[in-house]
Each structure stands twice: as C-alpha cells, then as structure tokens.
N, C-alpha and C positions, 0 to 999 in steps of 0.2 A: 285375625285371632285376638280375642280379648286378652290383655296382659294380666298376669297373676302376681300377687304379692304374697310372700310367705312371712309370717310374723311369729316369732317365738315368744313364749311367756304371754300368751294372748288372752288369758282368762279374765284378767282384771288390770286396773291401773293403766300405765302408759301403753302396754301391749294391746289391751282392749281398745284404747283410744286410737292408736295407730290403725288397728283393723277397721274401726268405724270410719275414720276419715279417709282411708284409702278406698273402702267400699263406696263411700260418698263420691269419690273421684271417679268411680267406675271400674276399679280393679276387681277382678275375682280374688278371693282371699283364701289362703290356707292357714288355719290357726293351729298352732302347736303348743302344747304344755303337758303337764302330767295328768290333769284331772279331765277325763273324757266327758263326764256329764256336763261340767261347766263349759267345756269347749263346744259341745253340741248345742247347748242352750244359746251360747253367744253366736254360733254360726247360723242357727235358725233365725235369730233376731236380725242379723245383718242381711241374710238372703231375703227375708220378708220385707224389710224396710227399704233396701236399696236395689232390689231385683238383680243381684249379682250371684254368681256361684260362690258358695262358702263351704269349704270342706274342712275336716279336722284330721289331725295327725298326732295322736297321743304319743309322747316321748319324754323320757327322762334324760336331759342333756348332761347329766353327770356320768352317764354310762356310754361306752363305745357303741352299743347297739342303738341307743337313742339318737346319738349324733349321726350315725350311719344312715338311719331311716330318714331323718330330716334332710341330710345331704343329698340323698338319692332324689328326693322331691325337688330340692333347690336346683339340681342339675338339669331338670327338664326344660325344654326350649321355651315354654310359655312363661317362665318366671322372669319377670323384668325388674323385680324389686324384692330385696331381702331386708327384713328388720330383725337384727340381733338384739332382742330386748330381754330375754330371760335372765334372771339374776336374783340374788338375795344377799343379805348380810348375816354375819355371825354375831351372836350376842356377847360372847365372852372375849376376854383378852386372848391374844395369840397363844400364849403358853398354856392357857386353860382349855383350849379347844383340842379335842382329839386330832391327831395328825391326819386321820382319814377324812374328818370333817373339813379340814383346811384343803385337802387335796380335791375333794368333791367340789368345794367352793371354787377353787382355781379352775377346775374342769368346766364348770358352767360359765364362769366369767371370762375366761381366756381361751381355753382349748376349743370349746364349742364355737365361739365366734370365728376363731382362726380357721377351723376346718370347714365351717359353713361358708365363710367368705371365699375360701379356696375353691369349693365346689361352684359357688356363684360366679366368681371371676372367670373360670374356665368356660362355663356355659355362656356367660354374657359376652365374652370375646367372640364366641361362635355366632351368636345372634346379632352382634353389632352394637351392643351397648346394654346398659342397665344401671341400677342404683342399689347401693348397699348403705343402710343406716345402722350404725352401731350405737346403742344406747349406753353412754358412759355416765359421767357424773362430774360435777365441779370438785368432788372429792379427789378426782384424779390429778388435780393441780396442787393438792396439799398432801404431805406425807402423813397419812393417818391409817396405819395398819394394812393388812393384806387386801381389804376391799379397795382402798385407795390405790394401792400398788397395782392391782389388776386393772382398775379403770384408767390409770396412767398408761398402761400398755395399750388399752383400747384406743385412747386418744392418739398416741404416737403412731400406732399401726394405721389408723384411719388417715391421719395426715399424710403419711408416706404413700399409702395405697392410692389416695386421691390424686396426689401429684404424679404418681407413676402411671396410672391407668386412665386419667381423664382425657388424654389425647386420643384414646382408643374407645371413647364413648362410655366409659364406666366412671361414675362418681361414687366416692365413699365418704360418708359424713359421720362424725362422732357427735351425737347430741348429748349435751352435758347439763342436765338439770340440777337444781339444788333440792330443797325440800318441796315435795309434791304431795298433794292430798291423795294418797293411794294406800293400798294394803301393806306396802313395803314397810312403812314405819310402824304400822300396827303390829306386824309380825316381829319387829325388833323390840316391842314393848316400850316404845318411846313415849314419853309424856310430852304431848304437843304444847302444853301450857308453859313449858320451860323455854319455848322459843317464841319470839314476837310474831304477830300475825303477818307482818310485812315480808317475812322470810318464806312464807308458804305460797306455792303456785298451784294453779289448777292444771290437771292433765290436759285439758282441751288446749290451753294456751301453749304449753310446752310442745305438744305434738304439732300444732299449727305452725309455730315458729320453726320447729325442727324440719318439717316438710318443706316449708318455704326456702330454708337455707339449703336443704338437700337438692331441691330442684334448681337452685341457683348454682349448684356445683361447689358449695363451700366444704372445706375439709373438717371444720369444727363449727358447731352451733351451740351457743350458750344463751338460753332464753332469759330475757330480762336484764336490764342494766345492772341491777344490784349484784347479780351473780357474775356478770362480766367483770365487774370491779374485783370481786373475790378471786376470780380466775387470774386476773392480771397480777394481783398481790402474790398469789401462789407461784406464778411463773417468774415474776420479775421483782418481787418485793424483798425487803431485807430478810436475810436468812434467820435472824433472831426472831422476827415477827412470825415468819412462816413456821418455825419450829414450835413457837408457843401455840399457834393454832393447831398444828399437827399433834402436839402433845395431849390435846384434849380427847383424841380418838383412840380406837382400839387398834 
C-alpha cells in the first residue's frame, strides 16, 4: 500500500511546497485548506507531474467540524505522515483584535495541531510508525504576542512528543522557519523592504531541510544558520536582549 501524507494549509507557501516534495518522494497526498478551487488545481498539478494520487479535503480548521473532518482522514491506516502547516497571523495588537479573532487564531495554531496529532498518533501506533511535522516558527523562541506564544507551544509539544513516541516508531518534528517568501507575509501587509534580503528564505529550502531533519528523527528543525543563532538567543540569551526583540512584535 502506497503511503499517504496529509498536509494542512496546502494551497500555497510552505504547505504547497511540502505537498510537492512529498509527492516527489512518492507519497499520495491529501491536501486540505479552505479554498476548494485552489486545492483542486494544486492536486491536479501534483497528480499529473508525479503520478501519485492527490485528493482534496476542504476544511476550516478554526471550526470543530473542519478539524473533525480532517482528523477522520488522518486516522485512516494509509496515512504515514501528517504536516500541520495551516496558520496565519493577526495584523493588530492583542488588545485591538476582537476576542473571537484571537480565539479562532488559537484554534488554528494550537487546537487543530493538537487534535490532528492525537488522531495521527493513535493511528500510527496501530500501523507501527509514522511521522508528524508541525510547522512552527523561530518566533516561538521569542516572546512576541499570541502568534509567538502559540508557536512556542507547538515547539515544546513537538519536542516532548518526539521524545515520548520515537521508541515506538513515531517521530514528531517542529519546523521553525523565519521569514519565507510566501503569501503569509503578504497577507500581513508586511513591507519586505524593511527587512534585509539575507533574512528571507525560499520555501523550497525550508521544506527540504525540514524533511531531512524529520526523517532523521529530530524534534526541532531550524533551517539556516542565521535563524539557528536567533533561536539560540531566544532560548538562552540575556533576558534584556530577548525582551527588546520581543517588544517589537504584536
């Protein structure tokens, strides 16, 4: 039986690149996101190019119904790999966002990965192994608002789960990119010219390094030396410096 990978947030950016590289490796892929038309276009492209099965599962992961639908697919015995990639940022300061917007944000960034990982682990224990990749961020090493707080949870959950389950054939890896050329920053209305070009990474590189580390069984993957240094500062640097960096965020 050909193994299947389920990728959330698969219409563009890192999610689309994870889907492409996993299809290139021979996985059948299940693409999930909210936009059915874009999902179907991406699935058709992957099926044609890599001769794999590519199906779509439209779902809104801020809702219970959406998470339940994806969890049911993740729990199927053919699923050997789950990529929890869906996510977004909020433009305003914490106090300026409606409480419901913050709750929806938390549901997509934390609740959905938790529940999908729960479904995956139970199924993977039965099938004898599997891999979970949780897309986090170097922001998770720096105190910068609710996005960073959520990504910190993802990192620490992944570290623990990898240690706890790797002896039973399941690896869990938090991939922690920095600035990546994707739609994420466009949706945040970020002015890329405010950041030096060396800070930006291509999605291809982030995913390739993330998959390499995941298949090596690492609990955390931070693509590129520049961001590994930033992650180290956030984890072990002087608190005054970390606070200054964090104070620049929402």
